[in-house]
Biotite code that builds the C-alpha atoms (Angstrom):
import biotite.structure as struc

atoms = struc.array([
    struc.Atom([12.302, -12.901, 0.711], chain_id="A", res_id=1, res_name="UNK", atom_name="CA", element="C"),
    struc.Atom([9.821, -10.654, 1.763], chain_id="A", res_id=2, res_name="UNK", atom_name="CA", element="C"),
    struc.Atom([11.555, -10.409, 4.998], chain_id="A", res_id=3, res_name="UNK", atom_name="CA", element="C"),
    struc.Atom([15.140, -9.316, 3.690], chain_id="A", res_id=4, res_name="UNK", atom_name="CA", element="C"),
    struc.Atom([12.966, -6.541, 1.312], chain_id="A", res_id=5, res_name="UNK", atom_name="CA", element="C"),
    struc.Atom([11.347, -5.106, 4.455], chain_id="A", res_id=6, res_name="UNK", atom_name="CA", element="C"),
    struc.Atom([14.435, -5.159, 6.508], chain_id="A", res_id=7, res_name="UNK", atom_name="CA", element="C"),
    struc.Atom([16.350, -2.965, 4.016], chain_id="A", res_id=8, res_name="UNK", atom_name="CA", element="C"),
    struc.Atom([13.623, -0.372, 3.641], chain_id="A", res_id=9, res_name="UNK", atom_name="CA", element="C"),
    struc.Atom([13.684, 3.126, 6.662], chain_id="A", res_id=10, res_name="UNK", atom_name="CA", element="C"),
    struc.Atom([10.816, 3.522, 8.974], chain_id="A", res_id=11, res_name="UNK", atom_name="CA", element="C"),
    struc.Atom([9.765, 6.598, 6.880], chain_id="A", res_id=12, res_name="UNK", atom_name="CA", element="C"),
    struc.Atom([9.597, 4.525, 3.932], chain_id="A", res_id=13, res_name="UNK", atom_name="CA", element="C"),
    struc.Atom([7.346, 1.477, 6.064], chain_id="A", res_id=14, res_name="UNK", atom_name="CA", element="C"),
    struc.Atom([5.258, 4.150, 6.882], chain_id="A", res_id=15, res_name="UNK", atom_name="CA", element="C"),
    struc.Atom([4.695, 5.191, 3.958], chain_id="A", res_id=16, res_name="UNK", atom_name="CA", element="C"),
    struc.Atom([4.040, 1.905, 1.769], chain_id="A", res_id=17, res_name="UNK", atom_name="CA", element="C"),
    struc.Atom([1.324, 1.521, 4.840], chain_id="A", res_id=18, res_name="UNK", atom_name="CA", element="C"),
    struc.Atom([-0.340, 4.905, 4.061], chain_id="A", res_id=19, res_name="UNK", atom_name="CA", element="C"),
    struc.Atom([-0.100, 4.188, 0.314], chain_id="A", res_id=20, res_name="UNK", atom_name="CA", element="C"),
    struc.Atom([-1.415, 0.279, 1.216], chain_id="A", res_id=21, res_name="UNK", atom_name="CA", element="C"),
    struc.Atom([-4.208, 2.196, 3.152], chain_id="A", res_id=22, res_name="UNK", atom_name="CA", element="C"),
    struc.Atom([-5.117, 4.615, 0.735], chain_id="A", res_id=23, res_name="UNK", atom_name="CA", element="C"),
    struc.Atom([-8.355, 3.715, -1.482], chain_id="A", res_id=24, res_name="UNK", atom_name="CA", element="C"),
    struc.Atom([-7.358, 4.569, -4.431], chain_id="A", res_id=25, res_name="UNK", atom_name="CA", element="C"),
    struc.Atom([-3.439, 4.161, -4.320], chain_id="A", res_id=26, res_name="UNK", atom_name="CA", element="C"),
    struc.Atom([-3.412, 0.536, -6.427], chain_id="A", res_id=27, res_name="UNK", atom_name="CA", element="C"),
    struc.Atom([-0.289, -1.842, -5.802], chain_id="A", res_id=28, res_name="UNK", atom_name="CA", element="C"),
    struc.Atom([1.272, -1.180, -8.753], chain_id="A", res_id=29, res_name="UNK", atom_name="CA", element="C"),
    struc.Atom([2.239, 1.658, -7.187], chain_id="A", res_id=30, res_name="UNK", atom_name="CA", element="C"),
    struc.Atom([3.882, 0.527, -4.481], chain_id="A", res_id=31, res_name="UNK", atom_name="CA", element="C"),
    struc.Atom([5.461, -1.902, -6.537], chain_id="A", res_id=32, res_name="UNK", atom_name="CA", element="C"),
    struc.Atom([6.581, 0.934, -8.783], chain_id="A", res_id=33, res_name="UNK", atom_name="CA", element="C"),
    struc.Atom([7.993, 3.105, -6.193], chain_id="A", res_id=34, res_name="UNK", atom_name="CA", element="C"),
    struc.Atom([9.484, 1.183, -3.657], chain_id="A", res_id=35, res_name="UNK", atom_name="CA", element="C"),
    struc.Atom([9.774, -2.407, -5.062], chain_id="A", res_id=36, res_name="UNK", atom_name="CA", element="C"),
    struc.Atom([7.156, -4.904, -3.162], chain_id="A", res_id=37, res_name="UNK", atom_name="CA", element="C"),
    struc.Atom([4.713, -6.690, -4.531], chain_id="A", res_id=38, res_name="UNK", atom_name="CA", element="C"),
    struc.Atom([0.977, -6.769, -3.647], chain_id="A", res_id=39, res_name="UNK", atom_name="CA", element="C"),
    struc.Atom([2.352, -10.181, -1.396], chain_id="A", res_id=40, res_name="UNK", atom_name="CA", element="C"),
    struc.Atom([5.194, -8.631, 0.042], chain_id="A", res_id=41, res_name="UNK", atom_name="CA", element="C"),
    struc.Atom([2.814, -5.666, 1.216], chain_id="A", res_id=42, res_name="UNK", atom_name="CA", element="C"),
    struc.Atom([0.677, -7.896, 2.820], chain_id="A", res_id=43, res_name="UNK", atom_name="CA", element="C"),
    struc.Atom([3.104, -9.640, 4.760], chain_id="A", res_id=44, res_name="UNK", atom_name="CA", element="C"),
    struc.Atom([4.345, -5.954, 5.388], chain_id="A", res_id=45, res_name="UNK", atom_name="CA", element="C"),
    struc.Atom([1.173, -5.072, 6.970], chain_id="A", res_id=46, res_name="UNK", atom_name="CA", element="C"),
    struc.Atom([0.099, -8.217, 8.464], chain_id="A", res_id=47, res_name="UNK", atom_name="CA", element="C"),
    struc.Atom([3.807, -8.151, 10.319], chain_id="A", res_id=48, res_name="UNK", atom_name="CA", element="C"),
    struc.Atom([3.145, -4.339, 11.394], chain_id="A", res_id=49, res_name="UNK", atom_name="CA", element="C"),
    struc.Atom([-0.655, -4.166, 12.111], chain_id="A", res_id=50, res_name="UNK", atom_name="CA", element="C"),
    struc.Atom([-2.537, -5.573, 15.226], chain_id="A", res_id=51, res_name="UNK", atom_name="CA", element="C"),
    struc.Atom([-4.542, -8.576, 14.226], chain_id="A", res_id=52, res_name="UNK", atom_name="CA", element="C"),
    struc.Atom([-7.718, -7.337, 14.299], chain_id="A", res_id=53, res_name="UNK", atom_name="CA", element="C"),
    struc.Atom([-6.175, -4.183, 12.374], chain_id="A", res_id=54, res_name="UNK", atom_name="CA", element="C"),
    struc.Atom([-5.112, -6.461, 9.592], chain_id="A", res_id=55, res_name="UNK", atom_name="CA", element="C"),
    struc.Atom([-8.115, -8.259, 9.119], chain_id="A", res_id=56, res_name="UNK", atom_name="CA", element="C"),
    struc.Atom([-10.330, -5.210, 8.475], chain_id="A", res_id=57, res_name="UNK", atom_name="CA", element="C"),
    struc.Atom([-7.821, -3.424, 6.200], chain_id="A", res_id=58, res_name="UNK", atom_name="CA", element="C"),
    struc.Atom([-7.279, -7.170, 3.717], chain_id="A", res_id=59, res_name="UNK", atom_name="CA", element="C"),
    struc.Atom([-11.229, -7.328, 3.950], chain_id="A", res_id=60, res_name="UNK", atom_name="CA", element="C"),
    struc.Atom([-11.267, -3.358, 2.731], chain_id="A", res_id=61, res_name="UNK", atom_name="CA", element="C"),
    struc.Atom([-8.848, -3.965, -0.019], chain_id="A", res_id=62, res_name="UNK", atom_name="CA", element="C"),
    struc.Atom([-9.599, -7.370, -0.941], chain_id="A", res_id=63, res_name="UNK", atom_name="CA", element="C"),
    struc.Atom([-11.196, -7.446, -4.668], chain_id="A", res_id=64, res_name="UNK", atom_name="CA", element="C"),
    struc.Atom([-11.401, -3.400, -4.594], chain_id="A", res_id=65, res_name="UNK", atom_name="CA", element="C"),
    struc.Atom([-11.331, -2.175, -7.416], chain_id="A", res_id=66, res_name="UNK", atom_name="CA", element="C"),
    struc.Atom([-9.300, 0.538, -7.339], chain_id="A", res_id=67, res_name="UNK", atom_name="CA", element="C"),
    struc.Atom([-6.217, -1.225, -5.657], chain_id="A", res_id=68, res_name="UNK", atom_name="CA", element="C"),
    struc.Atom([-5.518, -3.386, -8.849], chain_id="A", res_id=69, res_name="UNK", atom_name="CA", element="C"),
    struc.Atom([-4.931, -1.223, -11.834], chain_id="A", res_id=70, res_name="UNK", atom_name="CA", element="C"),
    struc.Atom([-6.128, -4.523, -13.746], chain_id="A", res_id=71, res_name="UNK", atom_name="CA", element="C"),
    struc.Atom([-9.670, -3.648, -12.804], chain_id="A", res_id=72, res_name="UNK", atom_name="CA", element="C"),
    struc.Atom([-9.815, -0.264, -12.440], chain_id="A", res_id=73, res_name="UNK", atom_name="CA", element="C"),
    struc.Atom([-12.156, 1.403, -15.381], chain_id="A", res_id=74, res_name="UNK", atom_name="CA", element="C"),
    struc.Atom([-10.753, 4.800, -17.079], chain_id="A", res_id=75, res_name="UNK", atom_name="CA", element="C"),
    struc.Atom([-13.478, 6.721, -15.578], chain_id="A", res_id=76, res_name="UNK", atom_name="CA", element="C"),
    struc.Atom([-12.111, 5.481, -12.120], chain_id="A", res_id=77, res_name="UNK", atom_name="CA", element="C"),
    struc.Atom([-8.724, 8.422, -12.772], chain_id="A", res_id=78, res_name="UNK", atom_name="CA", element="C"),
    struc.Atom([-6.988, 9.527, -10.212], chain_id="A", res_id=79, res_name="UNK", atom_name="CA", element="C"),
    struc.Atom([-7.320, 11.005, -6.552], chain_id="A", res_id=80, res_name="UNK", atom_name="CA", element="C"),
    struc.Atom([-5.387, 14.213, -4.579], chain_id="A", res_id=81, res_name="UNK", atom_name="CA", element="C"),
    struc.Atom([-5.171, 14.055, -1.621], chain_id="A", res_id=82, res_name="UNK", atom_name="CA", element="C"),
    struc.Atom([-3.465, 17.459, -0.762], chain_id="A", res_id=83, res_name="UNK", atom_name="CA", element="C"),
    struc.Atom([-1.590, 15.887, 2.657], chain_id="A", res_id=84, res_name="UNK", atom_name="CA", element="C"),
    struc.Atom([-0.294, 12.947, 0.455], chain_id="A", res_id=85, res_name="UNK", atom_name="CA", element="C"),
    struc.Atom([3.351, 13.945, -0.606], chain_id="A", res_id=86, res_name="UNK", atom_name="CA", element="C"),
    struc.Atom([4.336, 15.738, 2.368], chain_id="A", res_id=87, res_name="UNK", atom_name="CA", element="C"),
    struc.Atom([7.741, 17.345, 3.000], chain_id="A", res_id=88, res_name="UNK", atom_name="CA", element="C"),
    struc.Atom([10.198, 15.573, 4.972], chain_id="A", res_id=89, res_name="UNK", atom_name="CA", element="C"),
    struc.Atom([12.271, 18.888, 6.046], chain_id="A", res_id=90, res_name="UNK", atom_name="CA", element="C"),
])
């Protein structure tokens, strides 16, 4: 299922998913809502796209991180705003 899901994505969509996955305060649920990719799908995309060492570093960073999972977040975590997050693709 993951293979067919990722093959339907454009390179821009894949790039944006990877960018969102790297962001500390973007939960996996946001990626699911925007792109229909669950956490295991995102992990699979990251594994197939990143170099092995980069993937390992990313997995260590996000594993169990409260800000990456809405169910683990407290209400006080809130949302961050990054001015470069929403890019104009003109």
